[in-house]
Backbone as JSON Lines, residues from 0, in Angstrom:
{"i":0,"aa":"X","n":[9.56,2.03,26.24],"ca":[9.01,3.15,25.44],"c":[9.58,3.11,24.02]}
{"i":1,"aa":"X","n":[10.9,2.87,23.93],"ca":[11.54,2.82,22.61],"c":[10.98,1.65,21.78]}
{"i":2,"aa":"X","n":[10.83,0.48,22.43],"ca":[10.3,-0.69,21.72],"c":[8.88,-0.43,21.24]}
{"i":3,"aa":"X","n":[8.09,0.26,22.04],"ca":[6.72,0.59,21.67],"c":[6.73,1.48,20.44]}
{"i":4,"aa":"X","n":[7.65,2.44,20.42],"ca":[7.75,3.36,19.28],"c":[8.15,2.6,18.02]}
{"i":5,"aa":"X","n":[9.11,1.68,18.15],"ca":[9.56,0.88,16.99],"c":[8.42,0.04,16.45]}
{"i":6,"aa":"X","n":[7.67,-0.61,17.34],"ca":[6.55,-1.45,16.89],"c":[5.48,-0.6,16.21]}
{"i":7,"aa":"X","n":[5.27,0.62,16.72],"ca":[4.29,1.54,16.13],"c":[4.73,1.94,14.72]}
{"i":8,"aa":"X","n":[6.02,2.25,14.58],"ca":[6.55,2.64,13.26],"c":[6.44,1.47,12.28]}
{"i":9,"aa":"X","n":[6.71,0.25,12.77],"ca":[6.59,-0.93,11.9],"c":[5.16,-1.09,11.42]}
{"i":10,"aa":"X","n":[4.2,-0.91,12.31],"ca":[2.79,-1.01,11.93],"c":[2.44,0.06,10.9]}
{"i":11,"aa":"X","n":[2.94,1.27,11.12],"ca":[2.66,2.37,10.2],"c":[3.23,2.07,8.82]}
{"i":12,"aa":"X","n":[4.48,1.55,8.78],"ca":[5.09,1.21,7.49],"c":[4.33,0.09,6.8]}
{"i":13,"aa":"X","n":[3.89,-0.91,7.57],"ca":[3.14,-2.03,6.99],"c":[1.83,-1.51,6.39]}
{"i":14,"aa":"X","n":[1.17,-0.6,7.1],"ca":[-0.09,-0.02,6.63],"c":[0.13,0.75,5.33]}
{"i":15,"aa":"X","n":[1.18,1.56,5.3],"ca":[1.48,2.34,4.08],"c":[1.82,1.41,2.92]}
{"i":16,"aa":"X","n":[2.59,0.35,3.21],"ca":[2.98,-0.6,2.18],"c":[1.76,-1.27,1.57]}
{"i":17,"aa":"X","n":[0.81,-1.68,2.42],"ca":[-0.42,-2.32,1.95],"c":[-1.22,-1.33,1.1]}
{"i":18,"aa":"X","n":[-1.29,-0.08,1.54],"ca":[-2.04,0.93,0.78],"c":[-1.42,1.15,-0.6]}
{"i":19,"aa":"X","n":[-0.09,1.19,-0.66],"ca":[0.59,1.38,-1.94],"c":[0.33,0.21,-2.87]}
{"i":20,"aa":"X","n":[0.41,-1.02,-2.33],"ca":[0.14,-2.21,-3.16],"c":[-1.29,-2.17,-3.68]}
{"i":21,"aa":"X","n":[-2.23,-1.77,-2.81],"ca":[-3.64,-1.7,-3.2],"c":[-3.86,-0.68,-4.31]}
{"i":22,"aa":"X","n":[-3.23,0.5,-4.15],"ca":[-3.37,1.54,-5.17],"c":[-2.74,1.11,-6.49]}
{"i":23,"aa":"X","n":[-1.6,0.42,-6.43],"ca":[-0.96,-0.05,-7.65],"c":[-1.84,-1.08,-8.34]}
{"i":24,"aa":"X","n":[-2.48,-1.94,-7.55],"ca":[-3.37,-2.95,-8.11],"c":[-4.54,-2.29,-8.83]}
{"i":25,"aa":"X","n":[-5.14,-1.28,-8.21],"ca":[-6.26,-0.56,-8.82],"c":[-5.79,0.15,-10.09]}
{"i":26,"aa":"X","n":[-4.61,0.76,-10.03],"ca":[-4.08,1.48,-11.19],"c":[-3.86,0.52,-12.37]}
{"i":27,"aa":"X","n":[-3.27,-0.65,-12.09],"ca":[-3.04,-1.64,-13.14],"c":[-4.37,-2.08,-13.74]}
{"i":28,"aa":"X","n":[-5.37,-2.3,-12.88],"ca":[-6.68,-2.74,-13.35],"c":[-7.3,-1.68,-14.28]}
{"i":29,"aa":"X","n":[-7.17,-0.42,-13.9],"ca":[-7.71,0.66,-14.72],"c":[-6.98,0.75,-16.05]}
{"i":30,"aa":"X","n":[-5.67,0.55,-16.03],"ca":[-4.89,0.6,-17.26],"c":[-5.33,-0.5,-18.22]}
{"i":31,"aa":"X","n":[-5.58,-1.7,-17.68],"ca":[-6.03,-2.83,-18.51],"c":[-7.38,-2.5,-19.13]}
{"i":32,"aa":"X","n":[-8.29,-1.93,-18.36],"ca":[-9.61,-1.56,-18.89],"c":[-9.48,-0.52,-19.99]}
{"i":33,"aa":"X","n":[-8.57,0.44,-19.81],"ca":[-8.38,1.49,-20.83],"c":[-7.81,0.9,-22.11]}
{"i":34,"aa":"X","n":[-6.94,-0.1,-21.98],"ca":[-6.35,-0.71,-23.16],"c":[-7.36,-1.55,-23.94]}
{"i":35,"aa":"X","n":[-8.36,-2.1,-23.25],"ca":[-9.34,-2.94,-23.89],"c":[-10.34,-2.13,-24.74]}
{"i":36,"aa":"X","n":[-10.5,-0.86,-24.41],"ca":[-11.48,-0.04,-25.15],"c":[-11.05,0.17,-26.6]}
């Protein structure tokens, strides 16, 4: 049960990490577009 919980938390953290990277990528892209105007 404990191992299942740990693996679930790891998956949750990986998912959040990917979402943060994705949002940062979008934010950087938007900043570049704003600078080009």
